[in-house]
N, C-alpha and C positions, 0 to 999 in steps of 0.2 A: 478517626478514620483508620481502618485496618490497612496494613501494608499489603501490597500486591505480591502474590507468590506465583512464580512460573514453575511449571512441572515439565521437565524435558524427558521425552520418551523416544527411544530409538524406534525407527520405523518397524523393525522386525518384532519388537515387543508389542507395539501397537497392533500389528497384524495378528500376533499370537493371542492377545486379549479378545479380538474380534472372532478369531477361530474358536476359542474356548466358549464364548457366548453362543456362537452358532451351533457348536457341537451338542450342547445341552438344550437348546431351544426346542420347545417352548417352556422347559423347566428352568428354574433359577440355578445359578452356579456362582462360584466366586473363589477367592483365595487371598493371598498375601502380596504386598508390595515391599520391595527392598531396594535400597539405594543410599543416597547421602544428600545432605543439605550443604549449600555453600556457606562460607564463613559469615556472610551478612544475613543469613537466614531469610533470603528473598528468592532463592532458587533451589529446586529439588531435582536431582538427576535419578531417574528410575533405572536401575540396572538389572533387576530380576523380578519376574512375577512367578509366584508359586501357585499352582493350580489347586483344585479343590481337595485332592487326595483320594486314594482308592476307597476309603470307607465313608466318603461324603454322602449326604442325602440330598438328592435333587428332586424337588417337587414343583408344581405349578406356581405356588405362592409361598414357597419356603425353601431355604437352603441351609443345611447344617454342615459345616466343614469338618474335615478329618483333622481334629486338633492335634492328635499325636504326630501325624505326618507333618503338619505345619511346624510344630515345635522342633522336630528333627531337622527339617529343611532350613529353618531360620538359623539354627545353630551351625549347620554345615556351611551355609553361604557366608555367615558372619566370620567363621574361622578361615575359610578358604580365601576371603578377601582381606585377610590380615586386619580384621575388625573395622574395615572401611564401610562396608555395606551393612546397614542395620535396618531394622523393622521400621517402616514408614506408616503403615496402615493397611487397610483392606481394600479389596475390589469385589464387586458382585454385580449381578445382572438384575434388571427389572424388565423381564420380557413383556412386550406389548404395553409398556407403560413409560412414563417419563424417567429421566435420569436424575430426578430431584431427590433430595434426602427425605426419607419417611421419618415418622416419630421414632421408630425402632432404630433407624440409622443414626439419628441424633443421640439417642441413649447409648448406642454402641460406641460412638466417638467419645462421649463423656467417660464411659467406663475405661476405654483404652487410655485416655489422657490422664486419668486419676489412678491407674493401676501401675504402681512403681516398677514392677518387673518389665513392663513394656518399654520404659525409658523413652516415651514418646509423648511429651506434653502437648504437642500440636499435631495430632494424627491426621492423615488424609484418608479420604474414602473416594475411590474411583467407581463410578456407577455407569454401566452400559444399559441404556434403555432402548425402546423401540423394538424392531424385529430384525431378522437377518437381511432383509431387503434394504432397510434404512436405519442402521444403528445410530444411536445418539450417545456420546460419551461425555461425561462431566466429571470434574475432579473437585471435591469439596474438602475444606480444611477447617478444623476447629481452632479458633483463636480465642484466648481468654480476654475479656474486657473488664476493666476495673472501674468501679463506681463506688464512691464513699468507702473505700477500703475493702470492698467485696469483689469477688471475681464471678463473672457470668460468662457462659459459653456463647460465642458468636460463630456462625457458620458462614463461610465465604467460599466463592468459587475461585479456583486457581486458573491461571492461563495455561493452556496446553500448547507446547511447542514440540514438533517432531523433528528428529535429526537422523542422519545416516552415520553409522560408525565408520570412521576413516583414519 
């Protein structure tokens, strides 16, 4: 049985995610999630979202992020936080669709997890589905399962908890 993971999101960041989704609706958009894990690896605190970037491509069924912008923002936030806030994974929208992982999303999570520079063996993917009238937000995490000495990807939903900064 996979461990339960809780993702804590400040209300202001939650509202910013919904704003970004609505801003580009009905096209897809997305970006990067940054924050930190607790020591027990059971809770994640989301501290920053990075938007799509100025050179991103937004289409009805496709989103291509501005990778150069993302690399620069990840480095800046990491340095400004004294190396506390690191890359956690990605976020994107599924306009007028469910917030479930697609095959491409699952492949992307595996690529992130097995790409050593990401330093993210259990990446998360936050997906905003639905429309601007009734958005649906789900957080998915890739956790590796072991069976007879081999590792297989498992995809699990995180529990979402909102909080106010105080």
